[in-house]
N, C-alpha and C positions, 0 to 999 in steps of 0.2 A: 504493500500500500504506500510505502514511503516514496517509491519511484513515481507513483501516480501523482502524489502531491507535488513532487519536484517538477514534474512535467507541467502541471497547472501553473506553478509559480513562474517557471521559465516562459510559458506562453503569455502570462500577464505582463511580465517584464518586457518581453519582445513587443507586445501590443503597445505598452506605454512608450517605448522608445520610438516605434514607428509613428505613433500619434504625435509625440513631441516633435519629431523631425518634420512631419507634415505641417504642423502649426508654425514652426520656425520658418519653413520655406515659404509658407503663405504670407507670413508677416514680412519676410524679406522681399517678397515680390511687390508688396504694396508701396507705391511711391509716397515719400513723405515730404 
């Protein structure tokens, strides 16, 4: 079961990283 929890945690971290990267790229594309 521990491996299952580890996979979930890794998936959440990966999702957060991708979401943060998308937000940063969107903010960077907006002209200020």
